[in-house]
Structure formats: C-alpha cells, structure tokens
N, C-alpha and C positions, 0 to 999 in steps of 0.2 A: 896316832891316838896314844895318850898317856894313861898310866894307871889311875890317875886322879879323875879321869873322865869315865872310868868303868866302875860302877857301884859294886858294893859287896853283894855276893850271890845270896839272894833270898827268894827262892822259887815259892810260888803259892802252894798252900796245903791242898792236896788233892786226894780224893778217894778213887783209886784206880780200879775200875770195874769194866775196863774195855778188854780187847783181845790180847793185851800185853803192852807193857809190863804190868805185873801184879804188885800188890803191896809187899813190902819187905820188912821182916821182923827186925826190931832194934838190935838184936844180937848179931845179925848179919852185918848191919851197918857198923857196929862196933868192931867186928872182926876186920872190916876193910880199913879201919884206921890203925890197925896194929903195925908197928914198925916193920919195914921191909927186911927181908933176907936176900942174899944173892940167889939166883935161880939154880945154882949148882951147889949151894950150901948144904952140907949134910942134914941139917935140921929141916930145910925146905924139902929135901928129897923124902924125908919121913912123912911130911905133910902130903906130898904127892901120893905116896903109898896109901895113906889113910883115905884120901879122896877116891882113889881107885877102888878100894875095898867097899866103901859106902856106895859108890856108883853101881858096883856089881849087885849089891843088895837091892837097890832101887830098880835097876833093870831086871832083876831076878834072873841073873845069869852067872855062870862060872867062867865066862870068857876071860882069858888072861889079858887080851887086848881090850881093855875098857879104860878110856881116858876122857879128858876134857880138852877138846880142840880150842885153841886160842882164836876166838871169833864168835859171832852170834850163831843162832840156829841155822841160818842160811849157809854159813861156813861148814856146818855139820852136813847139811844136804849135799853141798858140793864135794866135800871130802868123801862121802859115801859113794858117790857116783864116779868121780874122776879116777878113783883107785881101782874099781872093778870093771869099768867099761873102757874097752879099747876100740879103735876105729874098726868098723865093720861088725862089731858085736850086736846081736839082736837083743833088744830090751823091751819088755812089755811094761807100759806105764798106765796106771789107772788114773784118769783125769775126771775129777768130780768137783773141782773148784780151783782156786788160785794156785794152791801149792802143788797139786798134781800137774797143773800147767807148767809150773816152774821146773818140776822134775823132768818133764818132757823136753823142755828147752835145754836143760843141762845135758841130757843124753845126746841131743843134736850137736851141742858144742864139743862133746867128746868124740864126735865122729861115729857114734853108734847108730845102728839101724833101728829107728823108733817104730814100735807097734803101739799105737795109741788106742786104748779102750776108753770109751766115754759113757757116762750116765748123766742125767740132769743133775744140776747142782743141788745138793741136799740129800741125794740118794747114795746108796752104797753098791759095791760090786758083789753079787752072789758068788760063792765058791765055784759054782758050775761055769760061770762066765770066764773065770781064770783058767779052769781046767780045759775048756774048749779052745781058748786062745793058745795055750801051751801045746795042745794036741795038734792044732792047725799049723803052728808056725815052725815046728821042727826044733832045730837047735837054738835054744834061747839062753843067753848068758845070765839074765836077771829079770826078776819081776819087781817093780817098785810101786808101792802103794802108800797113801797117807792114812795113818791110823786115825788121826784127829784132824779133820779138815777145818782149819781155823776160819776160813771164809764162809762156811756154811753151817757149822755146828754139828756135822755128821760124824759118827764114829764107825769106822770100817771094822767089821768082824775079822778076827785073825785066826779063828779056829780052823784047823785043817790046811791052812795056806802053806805052811812050811813043808808038810808032808807031800803035798801036790807038787811044789816046786822041786823038791828032792827027787821025786819020781821021774821028773823030766830033766834032771841035771841042771836046774836053774837055781841061782841064788835068790833069796828073798830079802829085799831092802825095804825097811819100814821107817816112815817119818812119824816120830812120836813127840814132836815139838810141843803140842798142846795137851798131851796125855801123860807123859812121864811124871810120876809123883801125885797124880790126881785120879788116874784111871789105871787099872792093871795093864801092864805091857807084857810081862812074862816072856822074855826073849827066848829062854831055853825051852820052855814048854811048847811054845808055838813054832819052834824051829826057825827063828829069824836069824839070818846070817849077818845083816848089817842093820843097825838101828841107831838113830841119832835123835837128839833133842836140843832144847835150849834152856838156859838157866832162868829166864825171866817169866816163865809161865807158872806151872804148878809147883816148881821148886822154890819159887819166891826168892830169887836171888837177882841182883841187877843183871841186865843183858851184858854179854861179853865172852861167855864160854859156851861150847856146844858139847855136851856129853855124847860119847860115841863108843859103840862096841862092835867088834868084828868077831865072828866065829872063826874057828880054825879053818873051816872050809873056805871062808871068804879070804882069809890071809893066804891060803894056798893059791887061790886064784890071782891074788896080787903078785905073789912071788913068781907065778908062771907067765906073767905078762911078757909079750914080745916087744913092747914099746915102753918107753918111760912114761910115768904118770905126767900128765900135761901141766900139773901144778907142782912146783917145787915145794911151796909152803905147806901144801896139804898132802904131800906124799907120805902115806902112813908107814911105808917101809923105813923111812928115816925118822919119823916122829916116834915110832915104836921103840927105837933105840934110846930115845931121850927119856921115855916113860918106863922103860924096862929096868927093873931092879937089878943091880949089878953091872949094868952098862952105863946108863946116863950119858950117852954121847951127845955133845952139844948140837942142837938144831936151831933153836931160836930162844929168845928171852921170854920166858913165860910171864903172863900178867899176874904178878905175885899177889896183889891185893884181891884180884878176882878169885884166885885159887883159895885164899883165906875165906872169902865170902861164900864160895861154893861149899867148902868144908863145913862151915857153920850151918848153912842152909840144909845140907844133907844130915847133919846131926839132929836138927829139928825134925826133919821128916822121919827119921828112924826112931827118935824118942816117942813120937806120936804113934808110930806103927803103921805099916802100909794099909792093912785092912781097915783100921779105924779111920785113917785118912781118906781112903776111897769112900767109906760110908758117909763121912762128913760132906764130901763133895756131892754125893747123891742126895743127901738130906736137904742141903741148902738149895740145890738146883730144883728139886721138886717144889719147894716153897716159893721160890721166885717165879717159877713157871705158873703156879697156881694164881699168884698175884697178877702176873702179866695177862693171864686169860681174862681176868675181870676188867682189864683196861682195853680189851678188844684185840689183843695180840694172839696170833696162832703160831705154833711151832713151824720152823722152816725145814728142819731135818725130818726124815722119814720116821714114822712110829717105830719104837724099839731100837733106834740107832741114833739117839740124841746124846750129845756130849754133856755130861754134868759139869764139866769145867768151863765150857763156853756155851752159853744159852742164847741161841739165835732164834729170833721170832720175827714174823712178818708184822709190820707196823699196823696200827688200827686203820681201817678203811677211811680214806679221806683226810688223813693226817700227813702233813709235810714233815718228814722225820728229822731233817737236818736242824731246823730251828729248835726243836725239842731238845736235841743233844746239846746244842749251844747253850740253851737255857739251863740245862742241868749243870754244865761246867761253870757258867757265869754266876748262877744264883746259889748253887749248892756245893760247888767244887767237886762234882762227881763226873768222872769220865766213863762214857760207854762208847762202843764203836758202831759205825754205820756199815753199810754193805760195800762189797767190792765187785768189780766187773759187772755182770748182768744184774747183780743184786743191789747196785747203788740206788739209794732212795727207797728201797723196799723192805729192808730189815734193820733191826738193832741187834748188836752182838754184846751181850752182857757177860763179862768174865767173872766167874767166881772160882778163882784159881789160887791154891795155896793159902796164903795169909788173907787174900781177898774173900775167901769162902767162909764167911761169918754170918751169923743170924742178924747181928746189928746192921751189917752191910745190906742184907736183903731188905730189911725194913726201910733203910735209908734211901735206897734207890727207888723203891716202890712209892714212898712218900713224895720224893722229888719228882717222879714221873706224874703222879696224880696232880701235883701243883702246876707243873709245866703244861700239861694237857688242859687243865682248867683255864689257865691264863691264855692259852691259844684258842679258847672258845669251845673246847670239847666238853660235852656234858659228862661229868665225873662225880660219882658219889664219894665224898671224902671218907677215907679210911677203908673203903671196900676192898681194895687190892691188898692192903696190909692184913685185913681180917681173913681174907682167903689164904694168905701165907701162914697166918697164925693157926688157922684150922688145919692146914697141911702139917704143920709142926706137931699139933696135938695128936694127929693120927700116927 
C-alpha cells in the first residue's frame, strides 16, 4: 500500500455520550500539538511536577507518589495490583460488574489467593459485607473495589472502608476510572491506599494515561515484597524514581504529548473547581434521567447509588436497543453505549462526563432518542422527554 491510496484523515464529527472516551476541550487538543521536548529535558521535568501537583488536588491527597502511568485505565488497574499482590497473598475483590471481574482476574494472574464477593450487577457492597469478609478471612493483603462500575452505572460508597481495612491490616485499592474529576474520590479522607483512574472519562483528556496514587503504607508494602513485581514496565519502585523530583532516573520514554494534554485537562478541572464540577455532573444527570423516564427507561443501578457521570438505564420494554443506538450514530452523530456481559441488549449507558456533561448535550441525546424510537414504531410524544429535562433544570 502506498500513501496515495490512504486518504487524509477526516473522522466524522461525533457527540461522545457513551462510557468513554468523552468530549475533549479544544484547549487540550491544542496542547497536544505543542512541539515535543525530550522526556528528560529540564523543562519537561517541570511539567511533570505540575501534573503531579494537580493530580494530588483532583485525587484530594497529599500522597508523594501520585503520577500518571503511561497506558490507559486498565494499565492503572494492573499497576495497582501487580505491585501490592504477591503469590499466596489473600485479596478480597468486590465483583458487581465487568471491572470487578477484571480485578479478580488480575489477582489470579498475580498468584494471589482470591476471595470473591459478589452482588447482582447494579448493586453495591454494604460496609458490613466487607467487615464480615475481613473478619472471616484472617490475614488479608488487600481489598479491591470499583468506585464507579462503568458496566452498570453504580457508585460504591467509600465511607468507612479505609478504616475497616486498616483495622484488619489490609490495603484498600479503589478503581476510580469513571469517577475521578466527576464524583468526589477523596483519597486521604477515605483512607484509600491505592487509587487509579483513566484520562478519557471525567477528566476529558484523550485515552493514554492512567492517574495513579499510592499511600506511604502501600509503598511500604511494595518495598517489603519478597518477590519481584511480575511486570517490569509497571513496577512502581522503578517508575517512582523517574517521577521523583531530584532523581529522574530513566525508566521509559514518557508519552510527551499525552502529558501535555493531561496538564491542560487538569488545569481546566481546577479552574472550574471540584465542587462546582461535581454539582454540574449531578445537575445534568438528574435532567437526562428525568427525560429518559418519559421514554420508558428505568434506572439500572440501585436507588441512592447511581453514578451521575455514567447514566445506565434499562431500555423501554419491547424495544430492541441496538438498532436505536445505531440510528443515533448514523442519523445524529451521537454515540451512547449498550450493555456488557449479562446486560447485553438490556441497557443503555449514557455518559455525561467532563466536557460531555452539558445541558445542550442532554437535550441533543433526548431529542435523538425520541426520533429514533418514533422511527422504530414506538409511540412517543414529541418533546416530552426534553420537557421533563427542562422541568428538572427549572427545579
């Protein structure tokens, strides 16, 4: 194949309202086009320091080890576990969806002794359930939970978990991929030892980096390992020296343009302010859910534990959901997500994350759904869903 046979890149314009990636601010895209520096250039090292400082603010932590792993959120997940779990270590994992299942799989790959707790998809783990498991299992190395289960739209409460884990000598590992920057995470207040996220969700940065923070307690556990971390690339004892001010020991070539992008995305988050940003996500989530209710959709996650960043609803009775999603993409250029695993064909996942969480986007997706459902033969009152959303905004 020659260059003449490959056309210029012109992807279609899309409104990204699925489970990720989210829309990206033009400022972030401009930052990515900034000329490169070397990854050990003194100016780039200053940029790394700035990224670390802003990540601490967003994670709401004072942890010295707060970095951005080169890789997507799944790399953050793997880094979190391969560093703290050694062969034979007992690890409690809460499985309530796809990403809890993935955590459990990685524990097994590390040679850990998996204790799997399960609840129906869309539900959460009460604190008492974790307490009971810790009391029953004896010596436990870590408890791993998903804060924002992307496959179900459920938000796991974190209150009290860190204290319970500390009382039993266990580390608390939390997946905040779909919550960081859209929902309070509060690493220090909740006593989270290891927390990771991804850039492409509520931070509204392209995929490619995984924010990660380790408490001093977690780092001590890494240093006390009897065996080497099974992944050279994700070994935080080596990566720490690359990110540590004053050391900057070469480990790998950082994705320079992605670090630029994350720096600008974090600036935007902090300019808005965390509390106003969280309130914005809640406000637009309430509006879209009000509109979806008029279309016959019901929430998938348990009452009181619904993610405002990813709105998961059961599709209207009798509606084949996949053709509706395809119609949204083809006719309106709007992407929303379908279900995974046992929820395939049963739910829609509508992401209002970061830059995607806007009033105009709420009205756009509701109008497009009304039209698609009407074309599919569903009886829909034009404008009813948007009127319900407008009424919610008025409240």
